[in-house]
Steps between C-alpha positions, in 0.01 A plus 500: 500500500841625392671191637267275298583692183874477558511147644783309319390155621316252283298335779270666752300358792198710598247466781139467384409714802656791311256444213195457724539845655608717205179545303286812506120510505493565122677167440841647414811343655743751649852520645710185447205294375430760230864510402511121466215514250707733278771238439514179296620160627635172372353284776254576780427257784223551757506271803190449716305599190165412662518841666427653158124452491165672488425697815204283603339572835232766521372792296519613140878450485467124552547416130784747443865384491703575808808719460737210440282342230455837328876561510585153368259535207684817401858389552433166325469697175858618547678169557611230258469210745266471800481240777236499776571278800243399763410199712132605512384634161139408587343616826129413479423524128680360197417835337779654707751324276380735222621798704852363464451397137385857429846614609675248275281602207563875535672592174527128414198380305653155455402423862120544496450645154373846412204677660252292295646166609261264683788403731485843664154422640551270795126429518516302175864392505498325838222250412688406181832454680347296783300278264157625608438630148623394158506611136227368273614595151811570295397865485480511879842333525648763267345774716704376798814393312572805285534770764770449611627236257725260697863436402561226244684271741194464723314258273533365147155636410618852583822451302293389200265799526786746533673351198179497293425866578867609472505647851849584630622336825508839676141585405218398737199685360311362204262717296362215289123458540363149523314534169828578321682188623551219252349153526811341654502742794123499554413136463821318587713686751244706689274197537776339706472790745148379582642201685410508873777659704681673213461851640561371852853412389564780250406843632666827609485414870706182464724679252597778738455355850751259655365308801720314743333348808721366775319166501556458127871580535524250787314233303732559204806456721617859463453586869545284808170443676439673832187383681286700742360374831201723574386546861261448666426151366138423587560125513787549746357760737654310794841639395410852604394456864141621446610835361262484205123474472485343156714727283469808723641605834280607790432865576341675797203721584664836411586376152161343445320822593738707284454267203122519535514881517720507190230312310234736633708802397539362147127437468422855608755642259386285206144627539604859427823489293623290205844481659358282777594169339863605472496626859362167616796322346742753647365495856427128532834393352690726736315378807564143381871578462561583866346679794765771456411557135127509572549751783715737295265481201201599716702786647598625152139486384384699804750768396353491146841423355663209316773717341789297646344176382733387221313172448211694344485663155513882501162531325339267752648694793348823370153344475532323836601820679210685339255240634665495844467877528121470504445199728173465686490479882428125477805443276721698737362299794599173328859617449521628857380161627766323290766731643377445857478122473844450338657734761380293797770321705337162433519556121801267469570385145546121487687525170814617678504206741440259211787649299738467796393138560571402140834682502641318803273208598406331171813339353518363145791301358666513841507881526271771628351740246722773642807285440388436142444873460154653456333780309167632629272680253217748546310727264524791741785689657306546825504121547862466390618766745304342788620145433864600456515709817334229709724222364809712567393532863437125527831404336748769616797309356350496150517781246150540351486670160205699366505498120253764382453805279752778448607648833310241707751212513655440844715271710365424848696361794331489836316828548718698260494538124689675221380597153695329221496461123328190366820387330665475844232252609534291184877475542470404868245227425719367218791474745278326762547794739122552523256211537176686570347742247158668516393646165216674318364380166573839346873450553541130421507502118843393380613397849715184512515334843568135419731476803183504714307173525159594648227757435211633710206684344371695796210612281360373171429750222192425290753466220661155456758643261646695792522177700685343209737796487561473874583132472726574205733698727629176654385234255755573232831381355753454780251392769679234706184331633308240298179619666442848640239566769223759467258605776177683414330688785135608499260581783208263559151600386618775263481568129867408473439154643214441257714597201798298622275199558399503134854566376661234721292226335665601173855531640576135563767439236827524693695606190233712326337646807320790333417313179266716293339700779378845395749776573238705687173413674237753392303660784168380360623138504521481879142576598410132487735206559334279238518781248869548581570131437308505172672818379848369580437160340364668186804727490740207540332320210525805272859571595611143436337514157691819422830354623464179303593682182827617654578148618447365148728764355791484744505161669605310189766759414698475824771236535640516855800288396597722208768769525569449869772746591678267743567259213655766277839385374580804283602858566247723324613800301310829499360409157372165636317683777348755261382223267345305788322802647373594155305177462119545528323389817 
């Protein structure tokens, strides 16, 4: 605390993990987080801002802000400028964007207006922005336009209204009632706001959210296109030497019995506890990740503990452990059967053999995947640790890196390993000293590995935004390959294969592989394959409608040939730079 008070520097970089764990049960932030809230700031930037959200999940706390969102709403009141950066502002519901807008609007009524503003209610604002609803009268238009009143440069109508009502440029709240407006405002200018699409183009969301999609930047010539070859290709199954049964790889009897018992366990649990649905996701996804992950998860559950499970929210862990502490004999028997089956000698995981075959026996562009360099992703550390150790044994001349959470990153060679800092791995990959990296999703945000040319998803999260983030580690500026290769592995006859089958039909654009897929697949979507297809298609339609407004706003304002730095023929002074950076976006 004392060092924060005395700090002479003007710039500070702070881990959000610090904020997440420094709040007491009464809601007060303590230690460094509390001290930070006592100061004022010129500019505040939050990266990976999607982590500031409502708690969600189970119980009465589901609609409460998590610690990061609560902290950001407070500190936003103490900063002059605020920027929130995220690649996934929307997970499953457009409403989640309002969690972030609530941060921007803390102490800044010009964002969403005051507490009486209709823009603060996402239930009514979203239909207007997406074009599902409209305004029917000048009075209705004034209701939406006045609070907050947009800046004059947004539209001539707004400039006219501001001038007529003598509202200063730095004022964004208007106390004039509709009945007190003169004829010119009521009948002339506000009537123009009734035109279809007016509030789709002029609203607080477009005013304060900047969207840049990779495909749009590529289409505008601002980024070089990098395509993606996704494997397996159903139409070319002959390429893979009968390794796939459709989109999935074959399993064996131990796995099939364990998977069946996992479903039975979830059904038993769901019948007596509301946490059962969450547990079903947890157990089935881990078994579908790898035999090793499924085995260790069953063993943890038998010990009534998930405390070392850093992929699960703290509140969820507490509820899960409470339910596990009172398991019935039938539930315990299911977990014991899973443990027994996945411990059998014949329980050999075919994912490992498939990974090794693609690394050394499936060349593309004249090189093996190992020669191109490969990153292998999993949701779970148990799978990452197993894959890395087995690959190190198979390729004793290769250094295999594990890129994971704090204290869990390692370098394997043969049967030995050393713990290292993540920065060491990044530097070694950048220098081409390491060509094989196995990583967890939790650690991959902000990771740049464009020196690697291939990617293997050893499991598929029910969260396409995570897949997009994984691909973004290698599909970025500086990637030497025109097309990168991506392998997606799922077991046959599992929930994962069903979900991937639906997603793969909508992942056919080589350059926009994830298109407008939802960021997360809700648990209740996957009970029926037809329902899953319908839900995803409906979501894609709604998301495209929401994104159209951004395209209209930005596409025509970007000139890829303008102000190209490589054509600069002048030496810029400090004043030139300040003037340029001071221009509005």
